[in-house]
C-alpha positions as CSV (number, residue, x, y, z in Angstrom):
1,M,-20.4,13.3,15.3
2,I,-19.6,12.9,19.4
3,A,-16.3,11.1,18.9
4,A,-14.8,12.5,15.4
5,H,-15.5,16.4,17.1
6,A,-12.1,18.2,17.8
7,D,-13.8,20.2,20.1
8,Q,-14.5,19.0,24.0
9,A,-16.9,21.7,24.6
10,T,-19.3,21.2,21.7
11,V,-18.2,17.3,22.8
12,D,-19.7,17.9,25.8
13,D,-22.5,20.0,24.9
14,L,-23.7,17.4,22.0
15,T,-23.7,14.7,25.2
16,R,-26.2,16.9,27.2
17,N,-28.7,19.0,24.7
18,F,-28.6,16.1,21.6
19,D,-32.1,17.7,20.7
20,K,-30.9,21.3,20.2
21,Y,-28.3,19.7,17.2
22,I,-31.1,17.5,16.2
23,N,-33.7,20.2,15.3
24,R,-30.5,22.5,13.8
25,M,-29.9,20.5,11.3
26,A,-31.7,20.1,7.9
27,V,-31.9,17.8,5.7
28,S,-32.8,18.4,1.6
29,H,-32.5,16.8,-1.7
30,E,-30.3,17.3,-4.6
31,T,-32.2,17.6,-7.5
32,H,-31.0,16.4,-11.3
33,F,-31.4,13.8,-13.3
34,V,-31.4,10.0,-12.2
35,G,-31.5,7.0,-13.3
36,S,-34.9,5.1,-12.7
37,N,-32.7,2.5,-10.2
38,A,-30.4,5.1,-9.1
39,H,-30.8,6.6,-5.2
40,P,-31.3,9.7,-5.0
41,I,-28.2,12.1,-3.2
42,V,-29.5,13.7,0.3
43,I,-27.8,16.7,1.8
44,I,-27.5,17.0,5.6
45,S,-26.8,20.7,6.7
46,G,-25.9,22.0,10.0
47,L,-23.9,19.0,10.8
48,P,-22.2,20.6,14.1
49,G,-18.1,20.4,13.5
50,S,-18.6,19.8,9.8
51,V,-17.1,22.4,7.4
52,N,-19.6,22.0,4.1
53,P,-23.2,20.0,4.0
54,V,-22.8,16.4,3.9
55,K,-23.7,14.6,1.2
56,A,-25.2,10.9,1.9
57,R,-26.5,8.1,-0.6
58,V,-27.4,4.9,-0.1
59,V,-25.3,2.4,-1.4
60,Y,-24.1,-1.1,-1.0
61,V,-21.1,-2.4,0.8
62,Q,-19.9,-6.6,1.6
63,S,-19.8,-7.4,4.6
64,P,-18.6,-10.7,7.0
65,T,-21.0,-13.2,8.0
66,E,-20.6,-15.3,11.7
67,D,-20.5,-18.1,9.2
68,N,-17.5,-16.8,7.6
69,E,-19.7,-16.1,4.2
70,T,-20.3,-12.6,2.6
71,E,-23.6,-10.7,2.0
72,L,-24.7,-7.1,1.2
73,H,-25.6,-4.4,3.1
74,A,-27.8,-1.3,2.2
75,V,-26.0,1.1,3.9
76,W,-25.8,5.0,4.1
77,R,-22.4,6.3,2.5
78,M,-21.2,10.1,3.7
79,E,-18.7,12.3,3.0
80,I,-18.1,14.9,6.5
81,E,-15.5,17.4,5.9
82,M,-14.0,18.9,9.1
83,Q,-11.6,21.0,10.3
84,D,-8.6,18.9,10.2
85,N,-10.5,15.5,9.1
86,W,-12.5,14.1,6.2
87,Y,-14.7,11.5,7.1
88,E,-16.2,9.1,4.6
89,A,-18.7,6.8,6.6
90,Y,-20.9,3.8,6.4
91,V,-24.2,3.7,8.2
92,S,-26.3,1.1,7.8
93,A,-29.3,1.9,6.2
94,S,-32.1,-0.2,8.4
95,D,-30.3,0.0,11.4
96,P,-28.9,3.6,11.7
97,S,-27.4,2.7,15.2
98,T,-25.0,0.6,13.5
99,I,-21.9,2.5,11.7
100,V,-20.4,-0.3,9.7
101,S,-17.3,1.6,8.3
102,V,-15.1,5.0,9.2
103,V,-12.2,5.8,7.0
104,D,-10.3,9.0,7.6
105,W,-8.6,10.5,5.1
106,A,-6.4,12.7,6.9
107,S,-3.8,11.1,9.1
108,D,-3.3,12.5,12.5
109,S,-0.4,12.3,14.8
110,P,-1.2,9.5,17.4
111,V,-1.6,10.4,20.9
112,P,1.4,8.4,23.3
113,P,0.1,5.3,24.7
114,A,-0.8,5.5,28.6
115,G,2.3,4.5,30.2
116,G,4.8,5.4,27.6
117,K,6.2,8.3,25.9
118,L,7.6,9.4,22.9
119,N,11.2,10.9,22.9
120,A,12.2,13.4,21.5
121,L,13.1,12.8,18.4
122,E,9.6,10.4,17.7
123,A,7.8,13.3,18.9
124,K,9.3,15.5,16.0
125,I,8.8,12.9,13.2
126,A,5.2,11.7,14.6
127,S,4.5,15.6,14.6
128,G,5.6,15.8,10.9
129,Y,9.5,16.3,11.2
130,V,11.6,14.8,8.1
131,G,15.4,13.8,8.3
132,S,17.1,16.3,5.9
133,E,20.3,14.9,6.6
134,D,21.8,12.3,3.8
135,K,23.1,9.1,4.9
136,P,26.6,7.3,3.7
137,G,26.5,4.6,1.5
138,S,26.0,3.0,-1.7
139,Y,24.6,0.0,-3.2
140,K,26.0,-1.8,-6.1
141,V,23.2,-3.4,-7.8
142,W,20.1,-3.4,-10.4
143,K,19.0,-0.5,-9.6
144,W,15.3,0.9,-9.4
145,G,13.2,-0.4,-12.7
146,L,15.0,-2.9,-13.6
147,N,13.9,-6.3,-13.0
148,D,16.1,-8.7,-13.2
149,P,20.1,-9.2,-14.8
150,K,19.3,-9.5,-18.2
151,S,17.2,-5.8,-18.2
152,G,20.6,-4.4,-18.1
153,H,23.5,-3.7,-15.9
154,R,24.7,-2.6,-12.2
155,S,25.1,0.5,-11.1
156,V,26.7,1.8,-8.3
157,E,23.3,3.3,-6.7
158,P,24.2,6.4,-4.0
159,A,22.5,5.3,-0.5
160,W,19.0,7.0,-0.7
161,H,15.7,6.5,1.4
162,D,12.6,9.0,1.6
163,K,12.8,11.3,4.3
164,I,9.1,10.6,5.1
165,A,8.9,6.8,4.7
166,S,12.1,6.0,6.4
167,P,13.1,9.2,8.4
168,L,15.9,7.7,9.5
169,G,16.8,6.0,6.7
170,W,17.3,2.4,6.1
171,H,20.2,0.5,8.5
172,T,18.6,2.4,12.0
173,I,16.7,0.9,14.6
174,S,15.3,2.4,18.2
175,K,16.7,-0.1,20.8
176,K,13.6,-0.4,22.1
177,N,12.2,-2.2,19.2
178,N,15.6,-4.1,18.5
179,P,14.8,-7.9,17.6
180,A,17.3,-9.7,20.5
181,G,20.8,-11.2,19.3
182,S,20.7,-9.0,16.8
183,P,24.5,-8.1,14.9
184,D,26.6,-5.5,16.4
185,W,26.0,-2.0,15.7
186,L,28.1,0.9,15.5
187,G,29.5,1.5,19.3
188,K,28.0,-1.1,20.4
189,Y,31.0,-1.4,23.1
190,D,31.4,2.2,23.7
191,K,31.9,2.6,27.6
192,H,28.5,5.3,26.5
193,D,26.6,2.4,24.5
194,D,23.5,2.7,27.3
195,D,23.0,6.2,25.9
196,H,21.7,4.9,22.8
197,T,18.7,5.8,21.5
198,Y,19.4,4.7,18.1
199,L,21.2,1.8,16.4
200,N,22.8,2.4,13.3
201,F,23.7,-0.6,11.7
202,T,26.5,-1.8,9.0
203,T,24.4,-5.0,7.3
204,T,21.7,-5.5,5.6
205,W,19.7,-5.4,9.3
206,G,17.2,-2.4,9.6
207,N,13.6,-0.7,10.8
208,N,11.9,-2.1,7.3
209,V,14.1,-5.6,6.4
210,F,15.9,-7.6,7.8
211,A,17.3,-9.2,4.6
212,H,19.7,-12.6,5.0
213,E,21.0,-16.0,3.4
214,N,18.9,-19.0,4.5
215,W,20.0,-22.0,2.6
216,E,19.0,-24.5,5.7
217,G,15.3,-22.9,4.9
218,R,15.0,-22.8,8.6
219,N,12.7,-20.5,10.5
220,N,15.7,-19.2,12.9
221,W,16.7,-16.5,11.7
222,I,18.2,-14.2,13.5
223,N,21.9,-15.2,12.8
224,N,22.3,-16.1,9.1
225,Y,25.0,-14.6,7.5
226,R,25.0,-11.2,6.2
227,P,27.0,-9.2,4.1
228,N,29.0,-6.7,6.6
229,A,29.4,-2.7,4.7
230,G,31.7,-1.2,7.1
231,A,31.0,2.2,8.7
232,D,30.5,3.7,5.1
233,L,27.8,1.3,4.1
234,K,29.4,0.6,0.7
235,F,27.9,-2.5,-0.4
236,E,29.7,-3.2,-3.5
237,F,30.1,-6.6,-4.1
238,K,31.5,-9.0,-6.9
239,Y,29.2,-11.0,-9.2
240,D,29.6,-14.4,-11.2
241,P,26.9,-15.1,-13.5
242,K,27.2,-18.5,-14.4
243,A,23.9,-20.8,-13.7
244,G,24.0,-23.8,-11.3
245,L,22.4,-24.4,-8.0
246,D,25.0,-27.1,-7.4
247,E,27.8,-27.5,-5.0
248,S,30.7,-26.8,-7.6
249,P,33.2,-24.0,-6.4
250,A,32.7,-22.0,-9.9
251,K,28.5,-22.3,-10.6
252,S,27.6,-22.4,-7.1
253,P,25.2,-18.9,-6.3
254,K,26.7,-18.9,-2.8
255,H,29.4,-17.2,-4.4
256,Y,27.8,-14.2,-4.8
257,I,25.4,-14.5,-1.6
258,D,26.6,-10.7,-0.5
259,L,25.4,-9.4,-3.7
260,S,22.2,-11.3,-3.9
261,V,21.2,-10.0,-0.1
262,T,22.2,-6.5,-0.4
263,Q,20.0,-6.7,-3.8
264,L,16.8,-7.8,-1.7
265,F,17.5,-5.8,0.9
266,Y,17.6,-2.5,-1.8
267,T,14.5,-3.4,-3.6
268,S,12.1,-4.8,-0.3
269,N,13.3,-0.9,1.4
270,M,12.4,0.8,-2.1
271,I,9.0,-0.8,-2.3
272,H,8.8,0.1,1.4
273,D,9.0,3.7,0.6
274,L,7.3,3.7,-2.4
275,Y,4.5,2.1,-1.0
276,Y,4.6,4.8,2.6
277,R,4.4,7.6,0.2
278,Y,0.7,6.3,-1.2
279,G,-0.8,5.6,1.3
280,F,1.0,2.0,3.3
281,D,1.7,3.8,6.3
282,E,2.1,2.8,10.0
283,V,-2.0,3.0,10.3
284,S,-2.6,1.7,7.1
285,G,-0.9,-1.9,8.8
286,N,2.3,-1.5,6.8
287,F,5.5,-3.1,7.9
288,Q,8.3,-1.7,10.6
289,Q,10.1,-2.2,13.6
290,D,9.7,1.7,14.6
291,N,6.6,3.5,14.1
292,Y,8.6,6.5,15.3
293,G,5.3,7.4,17.3
294,R,3.2,7.9,14.3
295,G,0.6,5.2,15.4
296,G,0.2,1.2,14.1
297,K,1.2,-1.8,15.6
298,E,5.5,-1.7,15.3
299,G,7.5,-4.8,15.9
300,D,6.8,-6.2,12.4
301,G,10.0,-5.7,9.9
302,I,9.7,-7.5,6.7
303,I,12.0,-10.7,7.1
304,A,13.9,-11.2,3.9
305,N,15.4,-14.3,3.2
306,S,17.6,-14.8,0.0
307,Q,18.8,-18.3,-1.9
308,D,16.1,-20.3,0.5
309,G,16.9,-23.8,1.5
310,S,13.6,-24.8,1.1
311,G,12.9,-24.2,-2.8
312,Y,14.2,-21.8,-5.4
313,N,13.1,-19.3,-7.3
314,N,9.9,-19.0,-5.9
315,A,8.1,-16.1,-3.5
316,N,6.0,-16.1,-0.8
317,F,5.2,-13.6,1.4
318,M,3.7,-13.8,5.2
319,T,1.5,-11.6,7.2
320,V,1.0,-13.7,10.0
321,G,3.4,-13.4,13.5
322,P,6.4,-11.5,11.9
323,P,6.1,-10.9,8.3
324,S,8.6,-12.8,6.2
325,M,9.3,-12.9,2.6
326,F,11.3,-15.0,0.6
327,G,12.9,-15.1,-2.3
328,F,14.1,-13.4,-4.9
329,F,10.7,-11.8,-6.4
330,A,10.6,-8.5,-4.9
331,V,10.7,-7.2,-8.3
332,I,7.9,-4.4,-8.8
333,D,6.5,-3.4,-12.5
334,T,7.7,-0.1,-12.6
335,T,4.7,1.4,-15.0
336,A,1.5,-1.1,-13.5
337,S,0.4,-1.1,-9.8
338,L,1.8,-3.9,-7.4
339,P,4.6,-6.4,-7.2
340,T,3.8,-8.4,-10.0
341,V,5.4,-10.8,-12.7
342,K,4.5,-8.8,-15.9
343,T,3.0,-11.4,-18.5
344,A,3.0,-10.3,-22.0
345,G,1.6,-6.8,-21.7
346,A,-1.7,-5.5,-23.0
347,N,-1.7,-7.3,-26.8
348,K,-4.6,-10.5,-26.4
349,T,-2.8,-12.4,-29.3
350,V,0.6,-12.5,-26.4
351,N,-1.2,-12.4,-23.2
352,P,-5.0,-14.0,-23.6
353,S,-5.8,-13.5,-20.0
354,T,-9.1,-13.2,-19.1
355,Y,-11.0,-13.0,-15.8
356,S,-13.0,-16.9,-16.8
357,M,-9.0,-17.8,-17.5
358,L,-9.8,-18.8,-13.8
359,D,-11.2,-22.2,-14.1
360,E,-8.4,-23.5,-15.9
361,P,-6.8,-26.0,-13.9
362,G,-3.4,-24.6,-14.8
363,Y,-4.7,-21.7,-12.6
364,W,-5.7,-22.6,-9.7
365,G,-2.8,-22.0,-7.7
366,P,-2.3,-18.2,-6.1
367,H,1.0,-17.4,-8.5
368,A,-1.7,-17.8,-11.5
369,I,-4.7,-16.3,-10.2
370,G,-1.8,-13.3,-9.4
371,E,-0.8,-13.7,-12.9
372,V,-4.4,-13.0,-14.2
373,W,-5.1,-10.0,-11.7
374,A,-1.5,-8.4,-12.5
375,E,-2.6,-8.9,-16.4
376,I,-6.2,-6.8,-16.1
377,L,-5.0,-4.3,-14.0
378,W,-2.0,-3.6,-17.1
379,V,-4.7,-3.3,-19.0
380,V,-6.6,-0.8,-17.0
381,S,-3.1,1.4,-16.2
382,Q,-2.6,1.3,-20.4
383,H,-5.8,3.2,-20.3
384,M,-4.8,5.1,-17.7
385,I,-2.1,6.5,-19.6
386,A,-3.4,6.9,-22.4
387,K,-5.3,9.7,-21.1
388,H,-2.8,11.2,-18.2
389,G,0.7,10.4,-20.0
390,Y,3.3,8.7,-18.0
391,S,5.6,9.9,-15.0
392,S,9.0,8.8,-15.5
393,T,9.3,8.4,-11.9
394,L,6.8,6.2,-9.4
395,F,8.1,7.8,-6.4
396,P,6.9,11.5,-5.3
397,P,9.1,14.7,-4.7
398,Q,11.0,14.5,-1.6
399,P,9.9,17.2,1.7
400,L,11.0,20.3,2.1
401,D,13.1,21.1,5.3
402,D,9.4,22.2,7.1
403,G,8.0,18.9,6.2
404,T,5.6,20.2,3.3
405,I,5.5,18.4,-0.1
406,P,6.2,20.3,-3.8
407,I,3.8,19.3,-6.3
408,G,6.1,19.9,-8.7
409,D,5.4,17.9,-12.0
410,F,4.0,15.5,-9.9
411,Y,0.6,16.2,-8.2
412,H,-2.7,17.9,-9.8
413,P,-2.8,21.1,-8.1
414,R,-3.9,20.6,-4.3
415,T,-7.6,21.2,-3.2
416,M,-8.2,21.8,0.6
417,G,-8.7,18.9,2.8
418,K,-8.5,16.6,-0.1
419,P,-5.6,15.0,-0.3
420,L,-2.5,14.7,-3.5
421,V,-3.5,13.3,-6.4
422,P,-0.7,12.1,-8.7
423,K,-1.3,13.7,-12.4
424,H,-0.2,10.7,-14.6
425,G,-1.5,7.9,-15.8
426,N,0.6,5.5,-14.2
427,T,1.0,7.1,-10.7
428,L,-2.5,8.4,-10.2
429,M,-3.2,3.8,-11.0
430,I,-0.9,2.9,-8.3
431,Q,-2.7,5.3,-5.6
432,L,-5.7,4.6,-6.8
433,V,-4.9,0.6,-6.3
434,I,-3.4,1.7,-2.7
435,S,-6.5,3.4,-1.8
436,A,-9.3,0.8,-3.3
437,M,-6.8,-1.3,-0.6
438,K,-8.6,0.3,2.0
439,L,-11.8,0.3,0.9
440,Q,-12.2,-3.5,-0.2
441,P,-13.7,-6.1,2.4
442,C,-11.6,-9.1,3.7
443,R,-10.8,-11.7,1.6
444,P,-12.0,-9.7,-1.3
445,S,-13.2,-10.8,-4.8
446,F,-11.8,-9.8,-8.2
447,F,-15.0,-7.9,-8.1
448,D,-14.8,-6.5,-4.9
449,A,-11.2,-5.0,-5.9
450,R,-12.4,-3.8,-9.1
451,D,-15.5,-1.7,-7.3
452,A,-13.2,-0.6,-4.6
453,I,-10.1,0.9,-7.8
454,I,-13.9,2.5,-9.2
455,Q,-14.8,3.6,-5.6
456,A,-10.8,5.2,-5.1
457,D,-11.4,7.2,-8.8
458,E,-14.9,8.5,-7.7
459,L,-13.7,9.5,-4.0
460,L,-10.1,11.0,-5.4
461,T,-10.8,12.4,-8.8
462,G,-14.7,12.8,-8.5
463,G,-14.8,10.1,-10.8
464,E,-13.1,11.2,-13.7
465,N,-11.6,7.7,-15.2
466,F,-14.6,6.4,-14.7
467,C,-15.5,5.0,-17.8
468,E,-11.9,4.5,-18.2
469,L,-11.0,2.0,-15.7
470,W,-14.2,-0.4,-17.2
471,A,-12.6,-0.2,-20.5
472,G,-9.7,-1.8,-18.9
473,F,-12.1,-3.8,-16.5
474,S,-14.2,-4.9,-19.1
475,S,-11.3,-5.9,-21.9
476,R,-10.4,-8.6,-20.1
477,G,-13.5,-10.0,-19.1
478,M,-14.9,-7.8,-15.9
479,G,-17.2,-5.8,-17.4
480,T,-20.8,-5.8,-15.7
481,D,-22.2,-8.7,-17.0
482,A,-18.7,-10.9,-15.6
483,S,-20.0,-13.2,-12.5
484,L,-19.0,-15.8,-10.9
485,F,-21.3,-18.4,-9.9
486,N,-20.9,-20.9,-6.4
487,G,-18.1,-19.0,-5.4
488,S,-16.3,-18.5,-1.9
489,P,-13.5,-15.9,-0.7
490,W,-11.3,-18.8,-0.1
491,G,-11.6,-19.4,-4.6
492,G,-13.4,-21.6,-6.4
493,G,-16.8,-21.5,-8.4
494,V,-17.1,-21.0,-12.1
495,H,-16.2,-17.8,-13.5
496,T,-18.3,-16.1,-16.5
497,D,-16.2,-12.9,-19.2
498,G,-18.2,-10.1,-19.2
499,F,-17.1,-7.9,-21.8
500,R,-20.1,-5.0,-21.2
501,V,-19.4,-1.4,-19.6
502,P,-21.6,1.3,-18.0
503,T,-24.4,2.7,-20.0
504,K,-23.1,6.3,-19.7
505,C,-19.9,4.7,-20.9
506,K,-20.7,3.0,-24.0
507,S,-20.9,6.1,-26.2
508,D,-17.1,6.4,-25.4
509,E,-16.4,2.6,-26.7
């Protein structure tokens, strides 16, 4: 609490008179009926700075060892509601001086780093300002929700950006974070160019994504070709749908490279803005050149290669060094929860994928493993939709001019001190997956990811969907009796399906 308390005078007093505060605190046990193996809940009252008594209980978390293995640790899990923060802390049960993990469910405006200052606009954005003006431009693309050219027709979509996730739009970067050797920007050769703090580009070059061709499959991408839409930013290009990857003029995809790059830029930015609104922001390690003073590491915008010469019809994403994404598979399934290839719905006859299929020789590669996980999440999401209904849009409402977010029909009513919770099954599923990624350990197993999603639901909804989540996971072999023998964080082992659910859910089967 010394590190977390906002009042410096109280912190100083805590440091000098620690015993005084300890003596004011009281510990009691919450009385209720629990199973024989359950740990009782402890109530801590009188904690300095907390708004309400703190609930604590013993749980187990997985943490890495020095030899790159993982092991379970018994910890006290505590939720601490303060005036401006809401902490979830994990403290070792055997060594109370060891804090295993702390998650702050509130996002604070960052303090400028030592030796540096936020410019006026960054300071406004960091304090909650959202850009109110719409940006010019348009993109002729397969709009958000269409996976590929066979799913529908292209349309001219007005330039759009989420005003929280991308407050200055998709084509603007601060001069200080613009990569050297960049394309020209508007006003570059004006006599007052040195006065520019932010640079506005007319190509597929922006704060979140650098999209371009990469026919030669090279890593030196700065000077690769990008379509230039001019000052009005009208990215509307022709498309020749003839198949073929050879160099003949009538068939080569190079003839519609302007469209390919535009589509990649549009879709990648939509994904950035969507995930941002569900919690994948600067502090969480997202990918942006400029973080607008909102914390986190910057200078890591996505490098997106269209028609990559190192291999067609493939997709890779790397997060070591400058993030890079190759290929055209930047499509999110609009009703599940992650960028995946939707396989065949929840029908087991059409798609029999279960957890144990990871033992099959054809399922050892990263894409095949991802297909199994995607199918499991898809099935789980159907249980959530059956209970909570379906939202026609995945995007939360745009903020008002004062920065507040309207609830509309998207969120449940606000609960003081708690994050907003989506009310529909498909949007809530996205929220649970994004939130779970902040809870799960490094190199998570399928079980780690499953348990983190269930834990995220406990934190966000009080466990309202506990049985629905277990029903979905268990139907694809990830029940309570599923197991992995001799596995490691890097794969391998023997995967065994399990279809059981917790005892409290059996009456709902």
